[in-house]
N, C-alpha and C positions, 0 to 999 in steps of 0.2 A: 162259446169260447170267451174266456176272460180277456180283456184288452191288456192286462198287465203282463209285461215281459220280464222274466226273472233270470238273471245270469248268476249262477253259483260258482264262485271262484274257490278252488281248493288247490292243494299241492304242497310241495316241500318248502320248509322255511329257508329263505334266502333265494328262492327261485324267481321272485319278482311280483308277488301277489299285491304288495302295496303299490308298486308302479302300475300294475294292471288296473286296480280299482280307481286310482287317481286319473288314469287315462279315460276310463269309462265315465267318471264324474265330469271330465272336461267336455264330453260329448252328450251331456244331458241326462245321464243315469243318476237316480237317487241311490246313494251308496252307503253301505254299513259294513264296517270291518268287525270281524269276530262276533258274528251273531250266532247264538246257540240255535242249532237247527230246529229244535222243538218250538222255538218262538217264531219261526218263519211263517207258518199259517196265520197266526194272529197278526203279524206284521203285514202280510200280503192283503189280508182282509181289510185292515185299517186303511191301507193305501188305495184300495179300490173304492172306498167310501170317502176319500179325501176330496175336498173342494178344489184342490190344486191341480187336478187332472194329471197325476203322475202315472205314466204308462210304461216306464222301463226302470228296472231296479237291478242293482248288483250287490251281492253280499259275499263276504269272505267267510268260509267255513273250513276250519282246519283242526290240527291236533289240539289247539287251545280249547276246543269244544269238549274235550275229554269224554266222559261217559255218555254225553248227548249224541256222539257220533253213531252209537248203536241204532239210533232212530233215523239215521240219515235217509235211507232209501224208502222206508215206509212213509216218512214225511213227504218226500219228493213225489212218490206215486200217488198219494192222497191229493196233493195239490194238482197233479196232472189230471186226475179224475174230475176235479172241480173245474177244469178248463184253463188252468194257468199255463202259459207258454214258458217252459223251463229249459234252460241249457246249462250243462255242467262243463266248466272250463278247468282243466287240470294243468298246473305249471310244475315243471321239474327241471333239473340240471344235473350234470355229472357230479359225482362225489368230489372230484378235484376242484371244480369251479365253485361248488358250494363251500368247500373248506376255505378256499381263497377269499371268498366274499365275507365269510365270518371273521377271518383273520384281519382283513382290511378294516372292517367296521368295529372290530373288537367286541362284538356282541356274543353272548353265550347262546348256544343252541337250546331251544326250549326243552329238549329231551336229553340234554347232556347231564348225566348224574355224577360226573367226575372222571369218566373213562375216556373222555375226549369227544371231539366234534364228529368224527367218522362213526362212532357207535351211535350217537344221537341221530345222525342222518339215516343209517341203516334201520334203526328202530322206527323212525318216522315213515320210511318207505313201506315197511311191513304193515304198519297201522293203516296207512292210506291206500294200500294196494286195491282194496275193494272199491274205492271211489274211482281210482284211475281206470280200472277195468271197464267201468260203465260211463266214463266221461264222454261227452259229445265231441270234445276237442282236447287234444293233449299238445302242449307247446313246450318243447325243450328250449330253454332260454340260455343254454350254455354259450351260444355264439352271439348273444345280444348284450349290448350295454343298455343303460337305462333309457336313453333317447330312442334307440332302435326298437326296444320292446314297446315303448309307448306308441311309437308310430305304427307298429304292427297291430297293436290292439285297436287303435283308432280306425285303421283301414279295415280291419276284420269285422268290427261291430258297429260301424257308423250306419251301414245300410242293411235293412232287412228285406230280402226279396219278397214280393207278394206271393209267389209260389216257390216251392222248393227248388233250389238251384245250388249245386255243389259249389263250395268256395274254392276257387282255384288261385293259388299263390305261386307266382314265378319269382325265384330268388337267384340272382347272379352271385357268384362267389369265386374266389381264387383258391386253387388247390394248394398253393403255398401256405395258406392259413387253415387248412383242414376242410373236410367235407361237412356241410351243415348237418347237425344232429337230426333236425326235423324233416329232412328230405324224404319224400315218398319215392321219388323217381329222380335219378341223377343223369343229366345229359352232359357228356364230356365234349367240349368244343375245341380242345387242344389240337385236334387234327386239322383245323382250319388255318388258313394263312394268318400269320401273326403280325399285326401292325407295330408291335414293339420293335421289330427289326428294321422298320423304316424310320430313318432319323427324324423326318419331319412329323411323324405321328407318335413317336415314342412318349412324349410328355403330354399328349392329348389323352382323352378317354373315349369310351364308346358313346358318349353324349355329344361328341363333336362331329360336325357334318363330314369333315375330311375322313375321319375313321370309318364312319358309316358308309360313305361312298366307296372307300377302298375295299371294304368287305363285300358290299352288294354288287360291285362290278365283277366279282369272281363267280363264275358259273357254279363252282363246287359249293359255294355258300348258299346260292339260290336253291340248288338241289337239296342241300342239307336242311334248309328251312322248310321247304315244301314237304319233304318226307317226314320230318319230325312233327310238323303241323298235322299231317294225316295220321300219324301214329297216336298223337295225343287225343285227337278227336275220335279215334277208334277206341281208345282206352277209357275215356271219360264215361260213356254210357255203361261200361262194364263195372267201373267203380261205383257208379250211382246205383246200379242194380244190386250191388252188395251192401248198399246202405251207407257208403262212405260219404260223409258230409264235407270233408276238406281234403284237398289234394295239393301237395307242395311239390313243385317241379324245380329242382335246383340245377342251374346251368353254370358249368364251371370252366374257366380257362386257367392259365398259370397264375396270374396276379389278380384277376377279378377286375381289370381295368378296361379292357378293350373288347375282345370277342364275346365274352359271356354277357356283357352289358348290351351290346348290339343285338345279339340273338334273343336274349330275354325280352328286350323292349319290342322287337318285331313280332315274336311269338305272342306276346301279351296283346298287342294291337290286333292281331289276326283272330285270336280267341275271343276278344271282346265283341267281335262282330256276330258271334253266335251265342256266347254265354254272358249272362248278366253280371256274374259275381267274380270278376277277375282283378287281381291286384299285382303290383310289381314292386320288388324291393331289391336294392343293390347293396349287399352286405359289405363289400370291401372297396367300393368306389371311392370312399373318402380317406382311405389309408394314405399315408405319406408315400409319394411316388419313389422316394429314395429307398424304400423298403422292398421294392420289387427285386 
């Protein structure tokens, strides 16, 4: 087994590939943007012989590679046979979000031939579909801003477990702002007592001890947590058996400020006692409270 770890980032233009590779660079990856896939074997071999002891690399391979994309999987498979540890990360977003991002930045889509951004996006989806189908992880960045995506990438790729362990991400959110696109399993906690209706708790969040105590003092919350913990622990081995490497559990309340935050934090702490690779992210916690 080669010691070099290679993450290939691909995906749609405007989905955050530049943010992802910058985040990986921040945590020690040697990064190259827009590397023709046919040059990856030469690049990898040079790095293994480098005196600088480079052991983790990230490269962006996308539609800019043009005709070289035909060699994508044959190149990847050959590298795997040589013992390189390769992961494929695919980033995408909804058409509406991608169109908005291009309009804001006033950039032209690389496949826009004059018929508009949407045609370019649809064409790019078709071209890259074969990579998406065999990606190790797909991230829908529609709900992320730049800072949130960077944080997620850092949390996801900072630690490599010594043995295989499914990556478990818990994500709190508010239904008022939509269900996260990347959720594998959604847990609705709107059935639990709502601290929002307690005047002393309304302007606090699920990070405040008063809110946490208010919820944990309720028997229904304790039962809810216990049963969902049991259900998640029942499901994880089944997902692992199917070869799933990542599981995102989205926990939602109305505004993403109170109940979902508390439940997500507690479930994360309980799961960490058994599983090595658990992370927590609160999507809507920083939203202005007057938007509730």
